N, C-alpha and C positions, 0 to 999 in steps of 0.2 A: 463677415459674409462677403463673398465675391460679387462683382457686378454680373448680372445675368446678360447673356448674349443671345437673345431670342431672335431667330430668323425664320423665314419661310422654308429654307432648306432644312433646318433642324426639325421643324414641325413636320415637314414632309417625310423626312427620314424616320421619325418616330411613328408616323402613321403607317408607312410602308412596313416597318418592323412588326407593328401590331397586326397588320393585315396578313403578313406571312404566318403569324401565329393563329389568327382567327379572321377568315375572310369577311365576317360581319363587321369588322372594324373599318370597312370602307365607308360606313356610316359615321359621320363625325360625332354623333351622339354616343355610339358604342365606343369610339375611340376615347371620348371624354370620360365615359364610365371606367374604362381600363385605367386611365391616368389617375382618376380619383381613387380607384382601388389600390393602385401602386403607392400613392401618397399615404393612404391609410395603412397599408402593409408596412411601409418604411417607418412611419411614426409608431406603429404598434411594436416595432422591434426596439425602439428607444427605451432606455431605462429611466423613466421619469414619472412623477406622480400623475395620476389621472387628471387632476384639475389643470396641471400644466399642459398636458396633451390637449385638453379642451381649449385652452387659450391659444395654443399653436394652431389648432384647426380653425378657430375663429379668425385668426390673423391670415391664414392661408385662404380662407373663403373670401375675406375682404380683398385680398390681393388678386385673386382670380376675377372678382367682379371688376376691379379697377382695370385689369388688362383687357377684359372683354369689352368694357365701356370704351376704352381707348381705341381698340381695334374697330369697334362699331363706328366711332366718331371719324376715324380715318377713312373708312369706307364711304361714309356719307359725304365727307369733304371731297373725295375723289369723284363721286357721282354727281355732285352739284354742278350746275352749269357755270361756265366761267363768267366772271364779272365783266361788264362792258369796259372797254379801255377808258382810262381817265383822259379827260380833255382839259386843256389849259383854259383858264378863264382870266379875264382881265376886266377891271372896272373900277369905278370910284364909288365908294359908299359914303353917303352923307346922311347923318341922323335927321329924322323928321323934326321939324320945329313947329 
């Protein structure tokens, strides 16, 4: 399997294509439904046993969750206030006796 190259431009291009087909796809939820339907359609075209298709769907669902969690984490990090600058400290520590 090749390495995926997901980018904001790719996602935007896909959303624009879907919106040209169905203006309701301006809603990210509708876009997501189309993408899930496309995955189901493509997988349905594959000649493999039903239980194997189920396994592939389970793996894809886990992958989608991983990507969604990763994007959410990146958004939260970007929105977090910056940490205060580190200050140098100097001193001598002596154990209590």
